[in-house]
N, C-alpha and C positions, 0 to 999 in steps of 0.2 A: 601251810602250802597244800597238804593233802586235803584239808577241809575245803579249801578254795576249789581244788580240782573236782571234788565230789559235788560241790555246789554248782559249778559250771556244767557238769554232766547232768545234774538234775534239771537245770534250766533248759538244756538242750532237749532232754526227753520231754519236758512239758511243752516246749515250743513245737515239736513235731507230732505230739500225741494227737491233736485234732485230725491231722491228715491221716495218721495211722488208723484212727477209729473210723473215719469216713471211708477209707479204702477197704478196711475189713468188713464194713457193713454193706456198702454199695457195690463192691466188686466181688470179693470172695463170698460174702453172704448171699448175694444173688446167684452166684455160680452154684453154691451149695443148694439153694432153693430150686434152681433149674434141674440139677441132678435128681433131687427128690421127686420133682414133678415128672421127670422122664421115666421114672419107675412106677408111676401111679396110674390110676384109671380115669383121669380127668379128661373127659371127652365132651363136655358141654359147658354152658355158662356157670353152672353150679359146681364148685370144687368137689372133687372126689379123690381123696388121697389114699385110697385103698391100694396097698402094695400089689404090683402086677409083675414084678420081676423084669426080665429082659424082653417081655412080649412086644413092647413098642419098638425096640431095636430090631427084633426079628421081622416084624411086619414092615419096618422101614426098608430093610435090605431086600425084602421080597417085592417091593413096589417098583414096577417098571419105570415110573417117572423118576424115581431116585437113581436108577441105573443110568438114565439119560443125563441127569444132573451131574453125576460123577464123570461121565464122558465129556460133557461140556466144560466142566471145571478143569479137567486134565488138558484138553485141547486149548482152552483159553489161556491157561497158565503157560504152556509151552510156547504158543505164538506170542503172547504178551511179553514174556521175559526175553525171548529172542529178539523181538522188534525193539523193545525199550533199550536193551543193552547194546544192540547193533547201532541204533540211531544215536543213543546217548554217547557212546564211545566215539563214533564218527564226528559228531559235533564237537566233542571235547578235543579231539586231535586237531581239527581245523582251528578252533579258537586258541589252541596252544601254540600256534604259529605266530602269535602276536599280530594278528591282522588288524587293519584299520577299522575302527568302530567296534572293537571287541566288547566294550562295556554295553553298547547298545544291543548287540546281538545276544550277549549273555542274558540281559534282562528280557529280551524278546522271547528267547527259548524258555526262560523260567516263568514267564507270565501265566501259562496255563495252570501252574501250581496255585495261583491266587484264587482260582474259582473252584467250586465244589464239583463233585461228580454229577450232582443233579443238574447243574447248569451245563456241564459238558454234555450230558445225555440229551438235554432239550435242544441245544444248539446243533449237535450232530444228527439228531432226529430230523431237524429241518434240512440240514445239508444233504443228508442221504435219503430224503423222502423220494420214492421212485416216481411219484406222480401217476399218470395214466398213459403209458406208451401206446395203448390201443387207439386212443383218439388224438395222439400227438401232443398231449399236455404233459410236458416234462417239468420237473422242478429240481432245485439243488444242483448237485454234481452232475446229474444226468443231462442237464442243459449243456454243460461243458463237453461231455462225452458226445452229445449229438453234434456239436460244432466241429468236433474232431472226426466226425463220420464213424464213431464207434457205437456199438449197440448199447442201449440203456440197460442198467442193471437193477435188480429188485432189492438189492442191499439187505436190510434187516427183515424184509418181508419174503425173502426167498426160502422156500421149503426144501430146497435140494440138499441131499446128503451125499457128499463125495465118498464113495467107498469102492472097494474091490468087487468087481462083478464075479459071481460064482461061476458063470459060464466062460469067463476069460481064462487064458492060459495060466495066469498067475493064480486065479481063484482055484483052478483045478489042481495046480501044484500044491497050494496050501491045504486043499482037501486031502491030497495023497499023503501029506506028511502029518496029518492030524491037526492042522491049524485052520480048518475050514470055517471056524467060527469068526475068523477075521474078515470074511466076506459078508458078514451080517451088517446091515446098515447101522446097527447100534454102535459099531466100531468105526464109523465113518466120520467125516468132518462136516458139520453143518455150515453151509455157505453163509447163512444169516449171522453166524457168530463172528465172522470176519469183520463185520461192521462194528461190533462191540470192541474188538481188538484195536481197530483203527482209532476209535475215540479214546480208549484207555491209553494207547501209546502216545497220542497227541498230548495228553495231560501229563504223563509221567516221564517221558523221555527227557524233558528239560531237567528234571530232578536228577536223573541218572547222569546227564551231562555235567551237572555241577559237581557230583561226586567224583567222576572221572577227571574233571579238570583240576580239582583240588589234589587228586592223586598224582596227576602229571606234573603239577607245579611243585610237588614235594620230592620229585626225583632229581637228584643232583645233576646239573648239566655236565659236570666233569665225567660222569659215567658214560654219557652219550658221546662226548668228545673223545674219550679214550677208545670207545668202540669204533668211531669213525677213523681215528688214527690207525687202528689195526686193520682197516680196509673194509669195514662193514658199511653197506649202504643204508639208506633210511629205513627200508623195509626190514632189513636184518636187525637194525637197532630196535625197532618197535617189537619185533618178534622175539628177540633173545634178551633184551634189556628191559624195555618199558612194560610190555604185557605181563611178564612174570612178576614184576614188582607191583602190578595193579591187581593181583589176585585177591588181597584182602578187600579192596574196593568192590571187586566183582562179587565176592561172597556176600558182602553187606547189601549190595544192590539186589542180589537174588533173594535174600531173606526178606527184605522190605517189600519187594514187588511180589514175592511168593505169598506172603501173608495177606496182601491186598487182594490178590487174585482168588485166594481161597475163601474170602468172606465178601466178595464183591456183591453188592445189592443195588445201591442207589443208581449206578450207571445203567444197569439192566432195567430197573423199574422205570426210569425216566425215558429210556430210549426205545425199548422194544417189549418190555415185560417178558412173557414166556416165549414170544415169537411163534411162528407157524410150526405146529407140531412139536412144541417144547424145544425148538431149535436153539433158543437162547436162554432156556431155563437154567437156573443155578440153585444150589442147596439153600442159599439165604432167601431167595424169592419163594421157594417151595415152603420154607419154614414160615414165612410171612403169611402166605395164603392158608396154610394148614392151621396156623394159630389164630389169626384174626379174621379170616373169612369163613373157615370151617369150624372154628371154636373147638378144635381138637388140641387142647393145650399140652397134653401128655406127648402126643406124637410130635408136635412142634418143638417141645423141649428136647426130645431125643435127637432131632435134627440139629438143634443148637449145640448139644453136647458133642455130637459127631464133629461139627465144625470146630469146636473148641479143642478137641483132641488132635485134629489134623494140624491146626495152627500151632498148638503147643508143641507138637512133635518137631515142627520146623524151628520154632524159637528156642526150645531147650537145647537142641543140637548146636545151634549158633552160640548160645551162652556158654556151653561146655567148650566149644572151640575157642571162643574169645578168652575164657579163663585160662586155658592151657597155653595160649599164645602169650598172654601177659605173664604167666609164670615162667615161661622160657626166656622172655626178655628180661 
């Protein structure tokens, strides 16, 4: 019996060993290679693996473009998560009412997940193309705005940065309390980035809807009925019963959407690239240009490692939380 168990274990190890070897080589091996390159002096087509220490990271964090990329990533993440969770939860609540045609609408809302971010970026680039309002030639969504007697928008070509004016009362107050740096345009919101958020929300909100709908269908109806019997209205039922029980779903959605937003590249590359004045630039696109256009492989690797660390920080905390939750259960 013991010999048979050892034999089955050996067969299991042999069965998964190719996958283990490939993952070790093409995932962790390349991660290790990128770390090594990030500490090197490789700044041209010819490899130069001379150890340079943290020089590439110091130069990266002193680069004004990288500061803009960090701002854009934070703003995109906040708007993207808020919009996806808000839209996804709202759609899930509506579908949870057992409306007619639920299967059709569920498939319709999930359809954007069937296309890639590249396709999404191309389509929304067409839809949000501003045209030339100066000569009255409008395209995309601006045609609809014109029909509604609304001013056309520049969308992803708008260089405007919404920030607190230093001469305003709020700006003067921030200056008086030592927070005057918040009036710097670097800490503002690029208008062009909103177009990227709209396109990303269109693609991912259906996925969030599916997650919330599965969570809603997993809540026993008896709990809701008991709350209604106690005098709670529908708003109170969702506030005190449903939403607290959906916290694990919300956490999962935040982790999944968060890691997408931290490494977003294809949507930005297909839709607006860097945008006007780096308004839509992100670390992944900066890494792409630095590595493959500028041939500065060491600096590009340092950007990649920074992105890896930020994403890992998010994922590791989620794994720790999940393991603790499973242990408690």
